[in-house]
NUFINU-105707 format. One record per residue (C-alpha): chain; x, y, z; residue in three letters. Coordinates in nm, 3 decimals. Example, Ala and Ser with C-alpha at 12.3 -4.5 7.8 and 13.67 -1.06 7.14 Angstrom:
<rs>
@unit = A | u = 1.230 | v = -0.450 | w = 0.780 | code = Ala
@unit = A | u = 1.367 | v = -0.106 | w = 0.714 | code = Ser
</rs>
This chain:
<rs>
@unit = A | u = 9.046 | v = 9.469 | w = 7.379 | code = Met
@unit = A | u = 9.123 | v = 9.603 | w = 7.726 | code = Lys
@unit = A | u = 8.897 | v = 9.889 | w = 7.834 | code = Leu
@unit = A | u = 8.989 | v = 10.116 | w = 8.124 | code = Val
@unit = A | u = 8.869 | v = 10.412 | w = 8.322 | code = Thr
@unit = A | u = 9.171 | v = 10.624 | w = 8.404 | code = Phe
@unit = A | u = 9.292 | v = 10.950 | w = 8.555 | code = His
@unit = A | u = 9.579 | v = 11.179 | w = 8.475 | code = Thr
@unit = A | u = 9.659 | v = 11.498 | w = 8.665 | code = Arg
@unit = A | u = 9.442 | v = 11.694 | w = 8.427 | code = Ala
@unit = A | u = 9.192 | v = 11.444 | w = 8.289 | code = Arg
@unit = A | u = 8.942 | v = 11.172 | w = 8.374 | code = His
@unit = A | u = 8.849 | v = 10.953 | w = 8.079 | code = Ser
@unit = A | u = 8.807 | v = 10.605 | w = 7.938 | code = Ile
@unit = A | u = 9.058 | v = 10.426 | w = 7.721 | code = Gly
@unit = A | u = 9.187 | v = 10.120 | w = 7.544 | code = Lys
@unit = A | u = 9.514 | v = 9.963 | w = 7.653 | code = Val
@unit = A | u = 9.755 | v = 9.847 | w = 7.383 | code = Ile
@unit = A | u = 10.084 | v = 9.721 | w = 7.519 | code = Gly
@unit = A | u = 10.214 | v = 9.990 | w = 7.754 | code = Gln
@unit = A | u = 10.000 | v = 10.267 | w = 7.609 | code = Gln
@unit = A | u = 9.649 | v = 10.391 | w = 7.685 | code = Val
@unit = A | u = 9.448 | v = 10.536 | w = 7.399 | code = Ile
@unit = A | u = 9.217 | v = 10.808 | w = 7.526 | code = Asp
@unit = A | u = 8.897 | v = 10.705 | w = 7.347 | code = Leu
@unit = A | u = 8.687 | v = 11.025 | w = 7.348 | code = Pro
@unit = A | u = 8.993 | v = 11.244 | w = 7.287 | code = Ala
@unit = A | u = 9.079 | v = 11.030 | w = 6.985 | code = Ser
@unit = A | u = 8.723 | v = 10.988 | w = 6.854 | code = Asp
@unit = A | u = 8.482 | v = 11.262 | w = 6.970 | code = Pro
@unit = A | u = 8.185 | v = 11.041 | w = 6.886 | code = Ser
@unit = A | u = 8.276 | v = 10.822 | w = 7.186 | code = Leu
@unit = A | u = 8.154 | v = 10.918 | w = 7.536 | code = Pro
@unit = A | u = 8.369 | v = 10.995 | w = 7.837 | code = Gly
@unit = A | u = 8.226 | v = 10.738 | w = 8.078 | code = Ser
@unit = A | u = 8.233 | v = 10.360 | w = 8.068 | code = Met
@unit = A | u = 7.861 | v = 10.327 | w = 8.136 | code = Leu
@unit = A | u = 7.775 | v = 10.544 | w = 7.837 | code = Glu
@unit = A | u = 8.028 | v = 10.355 | w = 7.627 | code = Phe
@unit = A | u = 7.880 | v = 10.015 | w = 7.715 | code = Leu
@unit = A | u = 7.529 | v = 10.141 | w = 7.650 | code = Arg
@unit = A | u = 7.645 | v = 10.224 | w = 7.296 | code = Gly
@unit = A | u = 7.686 | v = 9.855 | w = 7.224 | code = Gly
@unit = A | u = 7.870 | v = 9.714 | w = 6.926 | code = Gln
@unit = A | u = 7.886 | v = 10.047 | w = 6.740 | code = Leu
@unit = A | u = 8.106 | v = 10.202 | w = 7.010 | code = Phe
@unit = A | u = 8.302 | v = 9.878 | w = 7.051 | code = Met
@unit = A | u = 8.386 | v = 9.876 | w = 6.680 | code = Glu
@unit = A | u = 8.491 | v = 10.241 | w = 6.683 | code = Arg
@unit = A | u = 8.718 | v = 10.175 | w = 6.981 | code = Ala
@unit = A | u = 8.872 | v = 9.868 | w = 6.818 | code = Arg
@unit = A | u = 8.951 | v = 10.068 | w = 6.505 | code = Ala
@unit = A | u = 9.168 | v = 10.321 | w = 6.689 | code = Leu
@unit = A | u = 9.543 | v = 10.268 | w = 6.659 | code = Glu
@unit = A | u = 9.810 | v = 10.451 | w = 6.865 | code = Pro
@unit = A | u = 9.946 | v = 10.627 | w = 6.558 | code = Ser
@unit = A | u = 9.605 | v = 10.789 | w = 6.501 | code = Gln
@unit = A | u = 9.518 | v = 10.860 | w = 6.862 | code = Ala
@unit = A | u = 9.580 | v = 11.060 | w = 7.178 | code = Val
@unit = A | u = 9.782 | v = 10.828 | w = 7.402 | code = Thr
@unit = A | u = 9.941 | v = 10.819 | w = 7.747 | code = Tyr
@unit = A | u = 10.203 | v = 10.582 | w = 7.886 | code = Pro
@unit = A | u = 10.022 | v = 10.324 | w = 8.097 | code = Leu
@unit = A | u = 10.272 | v = 10.387 | w = 8.376 | code = Ala
@unit = A | u = 10.169 | v = 10.754 | w = 8.391 | code = Asp
@unit = A | u = 9.796 | v = 10.705 | w = 8.448 | code = Val
@unit = A | u = 9.597 | v = 10.591 | w = 8.751 | code = Ser
@unit = A | u = 9.346 | v = 10.317 | w = 8.681 | code = Leu
@unit = A | u = 9.005 | v = 10.341 | w = 8.846 | code = Ala
@unit = A | u = 8.747 | v = 10.064 | w = 8.863 | code = Ala
@unit = A | u = 8.663 | v = 10.009 | w = 8.495 | code = Pro
@unit = A | u = 8.295 | v = 10.077 | w = 8.573 | code = Val
@unit = A | u = 8.305 | v = 10.327 | w = 8.863 | code = Pro
@unit = A | u = 7.926 | v = 10.351 | w = 8.894 | code = Asn
@unit = A | u = 7.751 | v = 10.023 | w = 8.805 | code = Pro
@unit = A | u = 7.381 | v = 10.006 | w = 8.877 | code = Ser
@unit = A | u = 7.431 | v = 9.663 | w = 9.037 | code = Lys
@unit = A | u = 7.722 | v = 9.472 | w = 9.192 | code = Phe
@unit = A | u = 7.602 | v = 9.117 | w = 9.260 | code = Leu
@unit = A | u = 7.798 | v = 8.819 | w = 9.385 | code = Ala
@unit = A | u = 7.726 | v = 8.449 | w = 9.411 | code = Ile
@unit = A | u = 7.815 | v = 8.270 | w = 9.731 | code = Gly
@unit = A | u = 7.963 | v = 7.922 | w = 9.775 | code = Met
@unit = A | u = 8.008 | v = 7.843 | w = 9.407 | code = Asn
@unit = A | u = 8.312 | v = 7.613 | w = 9.439 | code = Tyr
@unit = A | u = 8.274 | v = 7.276 | w = 9.609 | code = Arg
@unit = A | u = 8.573 | v = 7.300 | w = 9.840 | code = Lys
@unit = A | u = 8.458 | v = 7.645 | w = 9.951 | code = His
@unit = A | u = 8.115 | v = 7.498 | w = 10.028 | code = Val
@unit = A | u = 8.289 | v = 7.252 | w = 10.258 | code = Ala
@unit = A | u = 8.463 | v = 7.545 | w = 10.430 | code = Glu
@unit = A | u = 8.128 | v = 7.718 | w = 10.477 | code = Ala
@unit = A | u = 7.971 | v = 7.409 | w = 10.631 | code = Val
@unit = A | u = 8.266 | v = 7.375 | w = 10.869 | code = Ala
@unit = A | u = 8.216 | v = 7.739 | w = 10.970 | code = Ala
@unit = A | u = 7.850 | v = 7.672 | w = 11.051 | code = Gly
@unit = A | u = 7.702 | v = 7.843 | w = 10.744 | code = Ile
@unit = A | u = 7.388 | v = 7.682 | w = 10.606 | code = Lys
@unit = A | u = 7.425 | v = 7.598 | w = 10.237 | code = Val
@unit = A | u = 7.105 | v = 7.605 | w = 10.024 | code = Pro
@unit = A | u = 7.059 | v = 7.377 | w = 9.725 | code = Asp
@unit = A | u = 7.020 | v = 7.666 | w = 9.477 | code = Ser
@unit = A | u = 7.225 | v = 7.963 | w = 9.364 | code = Gln
@unit = A | u = 7.298 | v = 8.200 | w = 9.655 | code = Val
@unit = A | u = 7.319 | v = 8.565 | w = 9.549 | code = Trp
@unit = A | u = 7.382 | v = 8.876 | w = 9.754 | code = Phe
@unit = A | u = 7.418 | v = 9.243 | w = 9.681 | code = Asn
@unit = A | u = 7.738 | v = 9.439 | w = 9.729 | code = Lys
@unit = A | u = 7.622 | v = 9.799 | w = 9.757 | code = Gln
@unit = A | u = 7.780 | v = 9.997 | w = 9.475 | code = Val
@unit = A | u = 7.934 | v = 10.242 | w = 9.723 | code = Ser
@unit = A | u = 8.190 | v = 9.965 | w = 9.788 | code = Cys
@unit = A | u = 8.337 | v = 9.995 | w = 9.435 | code = Val
@unit = A | u = 8.712 | v = 10.052 | w = 9.449 | code = Asn
@unit = A | u = 9.001 | v = 10.080 | w = 9.209 | code = Gly
@unit = A | u = 9.223 | v = 9.785 | w = 9.116 | code = Pro
@unit = A | u = 9.527 | v = 9.922 | w = 9.299 | code = Phe
@unit = A | u = 9.365 | v = 10.141 | w = 9.565 | code = Asp
@unit = A | u = 9.373 | v = 10.078 | w = 9.938 | code = Ser
@unit = A | u = 9.110 | v = 9.863 | w = 10.106 | code = Val
@unit = A | u = 9.009 | v = 10.001 | w = 10.445 | code = Leu
@unit = A | u = 9.009 | v = 9.807 | w = 10.769 | code = Met
@unit = A | u = 8.678 | v = 9.915 | w = 10.926 | code = Pro
@unit = A | u = 8.675 | v = 10.092 | w = 11.259 | code = Lys
@unit = A | u = 8.415 | v = 9.841 | w = 11.380 | code = Val
@unit = A | u = 8.582 | v = 9.510 | w = 11.293 | code = Ser
@unit = A | u = 8.912 | v = 9.333 | w = 11.240 | code = Asp
@unit = A | u = 8.755 | v = 9.026 | w = 11.074 | code = His
@unit = A | u = 8.858 | v = 9.142 | w = 10.728 | code = Leu
@unit = A | u = 8.878 | v = 8.867 | w = 10.468 | code = Asp
@unit = A | u = 8.962 | v = 8.823 | w = 10.099 | code = Tyr
@unit = A | u = 8.788 | v = 8.635 | w = 9.817 | code = Glu
@unit = A | u = 8.944 | v = 8.603 | w = 9.471 | code = Ala
@unit = A | u = 8.677 | v = 8.602 | w = 9.200 | code = Glu
@unit = A | u = 8.631 | v = 8.627 | w = 8.826 | code = Leu
@unit = A | u = 8.398 | v = 8.915 | w = 8.748 | code = Gly
@unit = A | u = 8.157 | v = 8.951 | w = 8.456 | code = Val
@unit = A | u = 8.056 | v = 9.291 | w = 8.319 | code = Val
@unit = A | u = 7.719 | v = 9.296 | w = 8.144 | code = Ile
@unit = A | u = 7.714 | v = 9.466 | w = 7.805 | code = Gly
@unit = A | u = 7.350 | v = 9.445 | w = 7.696 | code = Thr
@unit = A | u = 7.027 | v = 9.535 | w = 7.872 | code = Arg
@unit = A | u = 6.854 | v = 9.201 | w = 7.907 | code = Cys
@unit = A | u = 6.587 | v = 8.995 | w = 8.080 | code = Arg
@unit = A | u = 6.498 | v = 8.623 | w = 8.064 | code = His
@unit = A | u = 6.826 | v = 8.526 | w = 7.900 | code = Val
@unit = A | u = 6.869 | v = 8.158 | w = 7.817 | code = Ser
@unit = A | u = 7.188 | v = 7.975 | w = 7.905 | code = Glu
@unit = A | u = 7.250 | v = 7.936 | w = 7.531 | code = Ala
@unit = A | u = 7.237 | v = 8.313 | w = 7.480 | code = Asp
@unit = A | u = 7.412 | v = 8.424 | w = 7.800 | code = Ala
@unit = A | u = 7.755 | v = 8.479 | w = 7.644 | code = Ala
@unit = A | u = 7.607 | v = 8.732 | w = 7.401 | code = Ser
@unit = A | u = 7.505 | v = 8.976 | w = 7.678 | code = Val
@unit = A | u = 7.855 | v = 8.993 | w = 7.831 | code = Ile
@unit = A | u = 8.080 | v = 9.293 | w = 7.759 | code = Ala
@unit = A | u = 8.384 | v = 9.132 | w = 7.918 | code = Gly
@unit = A | u = 8.565 | v = 9.007 | w = 8.225 | code = Tyr
@unit = A | u = 8.746 | v = 9.160 | w = 8.522 | code = Val
@unit = A | u = 8.940 | v = 9.049 | w = 8.828 | code = Val
@unit = A | u = 8.753 | v = 9.096 | w = 9.159 | code = Cys
@unit = A | u = 8.825 | v = 9.071 | w = 9.529 | code = Asn
@unit = A | u = 8.499 | v = 9.022 | w = 9.718 | code = Asp
@unit = A | u = 8.637 | v = 9.174 | w = 10.039 | code = Val
@unit = A | u = 8.428 | v = 9.060 | w = 10.334 | code = Ser
@unit = A | u = 8.385 | v = 9.162 | w = 10.697 | code = Val
@unit = A | u = 8.299 | v = 8.825 | w = 10.844 | code = Arg
@unit = A | u = 8.141 | v = 8.918 | w = 11.174 | code = Asp
@unit = A | u = 7.909 | v = 9.165 | w = 11.002 | code = Trp
@unit = A | u = 7.838 | v = 8.909 | w = 10.730 | code = Gln
@unit = A | u = 7.717 | v = 8.660 | w = 10.991 | code = Met
@unit = A | u = 7.476 | v = 8.910 | w = 11.146 | code = Arg
@unit = A | u = 7.230 | v = 8.886 | w = 10.857 | code = Ser
@unit = A | u = 7.123 | v = 8.594 | w = 10.637 | code = Pro
@unit = A | u = 7.150 | v = 8.822 | w = 10.331 | code = Thr
@unit = A | u = 7.527 | v = 8.876 | w = 10.392 | code = Met
@unit = A | u = 7.488 | v = 9.224 | w = 10.239 | code = Met
@unit = A | u = 7.622 | v = 9.431 | w = 10.528 | code = Leu
@unit = A | u = 7.940 | v = 9.229 | w = 10.561 | code = Gly
@unit = A | u = 8.002 | v = 9.256 | w = 10.187 | code = Lys
@unit = A | u = 7.934 | v = 9.627 | w = 10.136 | code = Ser
@unit = A | u = 8.176 | v = 9.831 | w = 10.345 | code = Phe
@unit = A | u = 8.328 | v = 10.123 | w = 10.156 | code = Asn
@unit = A | u = 8.632 | v = 10.023 | w = 9.942 | code = Thr
@unit = A | u = 8.546 | v = 9.651 | w = 9.970 | code = His
@unit = A | u = 8.470 | v = 9.603 | w = 9.602 | code = Gly
@unit = A | u = 8.798 | v = 9.645 | w = 9.412 | code = Pro
@unit = A | u = 8.792 | v = 9.519 | w = 9.055 | code = Phe
@unit = A | u = 8.974 | v = 9.569 | w = 8.726 | code = Gly
@unit = A | u = 9.234 | v = 9.647 | w = 8.617 | code = Pro
@unit = A | u = 9.040 | v = 9.662 | w = 8.290 | code = Trp
@unit = A | u = 8.750 | v = 9.497 | w = 8.113 | code = Ile
@unit = A | u = 8.888 | v = 9.228 | w = 7.883 | code = Val
@unit = A | u = 8.622 | v = 9.209 | w = 7.613 | code = Thr
@unit = A | u = 8.455 | v = 8.874 | w = 7.569 | code = Arg
@unit = A | u = 8.611 | v = 8.784 | w = 7.233 | code = Glu
@unit = A | u = 8.954 | v = 8.788 | w = 7.401 | code = Glu
@unit = A | u = 8.859 | v = 8.506 | w = 7.642 | code = Ile
@unit = A | u = 8.815 | v = 8.178 | w = 7.456 | code = Ala
@unit = A | u = 8.664 | v = 8.001 | w = 7.757 | code = Asp
@unit = A | u = 8.589 | v = 8.183 | w = 8.084 | code = Pro
@unit = A | u = 8.544 | v = 7.841 | w = 8.246 | code = His
@unit = A | u = 8.907 | v = 7.747 | w = 8.190 | code = Asn
@unit = A | u = 9.106 | v = 8.021 | w = 8.362 | code = Leu
@unit = A | u = 9.358 | v = 7.983 | w = 8.642 | code = Ser
@unit = A | u = 9.289 | v = 8.212 | w = 8.939 | code = Met
@unit = A | u = 9.514 | v = 8.282 | w = 9.240 | code = Arg
@unit = A | u = 9.506 | v = 8.493 | w = 9.555 | code = Met
@unit = A | u = 9.826 | v = 8.598 | w = 9.730 | code = Phe
@unit = A | u = 9.851 | v = 8.774 | w = 10.066 | code = Val
@unit = A | u = 10.193 | v = 8.931 | w = 10.116 | code = Asn
@unit = A | u = 10.324 | v = 8.693 | w = 9.850 | code = Gly
@unit = A | u = 10.182 | v = 8.380 | w = 10.019 | code = Glu
@unit = A | u = 9.953 | v = 8.175 | w = 9.794 | code = Leu
@unit = A | u = 9.618 | v = 8.141 | w = 9.973 | code = Arg
@unit = A | u = 9.374 | v = 8.047 | w = 9.695 | code = Gln
@unit = A | u = 9.423 | v = 7.869 | w = 9.363 | code = Glu
@unit = A | u = 9.162 | v = 7.723 | w = 9.131 | code = Val
@unit = A | u = 9.054 | v = 7.676 | w = 8.773 | code = Asn
@unit = A | u = 8.725 | v = 7.854 | w = 8.697 | code = Thr
@unit = A | u = 8.599 | v = 7.531 | w = 8.544 | code = Gly
@unit = A | u = 8.540 | v = 7.410 | w = 8.899 | code = Glu
@unit = A | u = 8.240 | v = 7.641 | w = 8.947 | code = Met
@unit = A | u = 7.924 | v = 7.464 | w = 9.061 | code = Ile
@unit = A | u = 7.704 | v = 7.700 | w = 8.859 | code = Tyr
@unit = A | u = 7.874 | v = 7.825 | w = 8.544 | code = Asn
@unit = A | u = 7.848 | v = 8.182 | w = 8.416 | code = Ile
@unit = A | u = 7.575 | v = 8.102 | w = 8.165 | code = Trp
@unit = A | u = 7.362 | v = 7.946 | w = 8.441 | code = Gln
@unit = A | u = 7.425 | v = 8.247 | w = 8.665 | code = Gln
@unit = A | u = 7.308 | v = 8.497 | w = 8.403 | code = Ile
@unit = A | u = 7.001 | v = 8.289 | w = 8.317 | code = Ala
@unit = A | u = 6.909 | v = 8.261 | w = 8.686 | code = Tyr
@unit = A | u = 6.955 | v = 8.631 | w = 8.767 | code = Leu
@unit = A | u = 6.782 | v = 8.757 | w = 8.455 | code = Ser
@unit = A | u = 6.475 | v = 8.552 | w = 8.546 | code = Thr
@unit = A | u = 6.435 | v = 8.791 | w = 8.839 | code = Val
@unit = A | u = 6.568 | v = 9.124 | w = 8.722 | code = Met
@unit = A | u = 6.674 | v = 9.326 | w = 8.421 | code = Thr
@unit = A | u = 7.051 | v = 9.329 | w = 8.387 | code = Leu
@unit = A | u = 7.196 | v = 9.657 | w = 8.264 | code = Glu
@unit = A | u = 7.516 | v = 9.748 | w = 8.079 | code = Pro
@unit = A | u = 7.792 | v = 9.791 | w = 8.336 | code = Gly
@unit = A | u = 7.639 | v = 9.561 | w = 8.597 | code = Asp
@unit = A | u = 7.910 | v = 9.354 | w = 8.768 | code = Val
@unit = A | u = 7.864 | v = 8.989 | w = 8.863 | code = Leu
@unit = A | u = 8.125 | v = 8.825 | w = 9.087 | code = Ala
@unit = A | u = 8.113 | v = 8.454 | w = 9.004 | code = Thr
@unit = A | u = 8.230 | v = 8.294 | w = 9.329 | code = Gly
@unit = A | u = 8.544 | v = 8.230 | w = 9.530 | code = Thr
@unit = A | u = 8.733 | v = 7.902 | w = 9.584 | code = Pro
@unit = A | u = 8.858 | v = 7.747 | w = 9.907 | code = Ser
@unit = A | u = 9.136 | v = 7.910 | w = 10.105 | code = Gly
@unit = A | u = 8.962 | v = 8.217 | w = 10.245 | code = Val
@unit = A | u = 9.106 | v = 8.353 | w = 10.568 | code = Gly
@unit = A | u = 8.806 | v = 8.242 | w = 10.773 | code = Leu
@unit = A | u = 8.877 | v = 7.876 | w = 10.690 | code = Ala
@unit = A | u = 9.217 | v = 7.866 | w = 10.860 | code = Tyr
@unit = A | u = 9.247 | v = 7.761 | w = 11.222 | code = Lys
@unit = A | u = 9.298 | v = 8.012 | w = 11.367 | code = Pro
@unit = A | u = 9.159 | v = 8.240 | w = 11.095 | code = Pro
@unit = A | u = 9.409 | v = 8.430 | w = 10.880 | code = Lys
@unit = A | u = 9.222 | v = 8.758 | w = 10.849 | code = Phe
@unit = A | u = 9.382 | v = 9.052 | w = 10.672 | code = Leu
@unit = A | u = 9.573 | v = 9.304 | w = 10.883 | code = Lys
@unit = A | u = 9.663 | v = 9.666 | w = 10.825 | code = Val
@unit = A | u = 9.960 | v = 9.676 | w = 10.588 | code = Gly
@unit = A | u = 9.880 | v = 9.343 | w = 10.420 | code = Asp
@unit = A | u = 9.874 | v = 9.333 | w = 10.041 | code = Val
@unit = A | u = 9.612 | v = 9.115 | w = 9.869 | code = Ala
@unit = A | u = 9.681 | v = 9.031 | w = 9.505 | code = Arg
@unit = A | u = 9.438 | v = 8.847 | w = 9.275 | code = Val
@unit = A | u = 9.561 | v = 8.710 | w = 8.942 | code = Glu
@unit = A | u = 9.352 | v = 8.554 | w = 8.666 | code = Ile
@unit = A | u = 9.531 | v = 8.424 | w = 8.359 | code = Asp
@unit = A | u = 9.419 | v = 8.606 | w = 8.047 | code = Gly
@unit = A | u = 9.248 | v = 8.882 | w = 8.244 | code = Val
@unit = A | u = 9.514 | v = 9.046 | w = 8.461 | code = Gly
@unit = A | u = 9.569 | v = 9.122 | w = 8.828 | code = His
@unit = A | u = 9.460 | v = 9.363 | w = 9.098 | code = Ile
@unit = A | u = 9.654 | v = 9.445 | w = 9.414 | code = Glu
@unit = A | u = 9.524 | v = 9.625 | w = 9.720 | code = Asn
@unit = A | u = 9.695 | v = 9.721 | w = 10.044 | code = Arg
@unit = A | u = 9.494 | v = 9.725 | w = 10.367 | code = Val
@unit = A | u = 9.485 | v = 10.064 | w = 10.541 | code = Ala
@unit = A | u = 9.314 | v = 10.165 | w = 10.864 | code = Gln
@unit = A | u = 8.989 | v = 10.354 | w = 10.832 | code = Glu
@unit = A | u = 9.026 | v = 10.690 | w = 11.003 | code = Ile
</rs>
């Protein structure tokens, strides 16, 4: 099932995509809420009601006629793991970044959340704008102290992410947070592909294109710390909530690694594709 948050001229709602149609979930079943966070908090009951809806029974819109927002516009947390692919670790070392021997997590402030096809802004204060293709995980169950064996069960589904980064600001602080949290620098989507649709999240092909040029390509099986290990590690520290977004790491080929660096410029289009999940595409615009 593909779950979306969408807009029409007259309506803001959540839906299920079937082919080229979007089923408006609360308009079709009034027992379902109008926001993705409320929907995910409803757990399997709401998931089952959504799965049961067919276009012939429902209020639908052509997919081409709606605007897709970030599937979870207001997550309580947007966390990302750094240096989780070996070749990217080598890039980091070459760039003078110290690499710890444990999972490296940082916070992307949720004000960075952006739609899957919306513009990413070039900050007024920097032109060191970079891209990072990532597989995203959306948490579906409130949880703490989750074992690796149980980690899959707390996942609602998967999204495509671009961990947009402002490199000079990233380097100013060991937490990396500032350089990862500029407004619009957290596009993800285009939908949540629910977990039963993805047979193995550690066997997905992922690619990043900038203006049609392939910059990053990897299989998610090359992660150093897999998704189950990531959830177990994080949930040791904090309670994970429905709608929380975890970006699971980027491979080699980021703009910073080129000599000279290939940072994004105004007008560039960054496209991330993950087989079985979908794609997002964002044009760079100048912040005014």
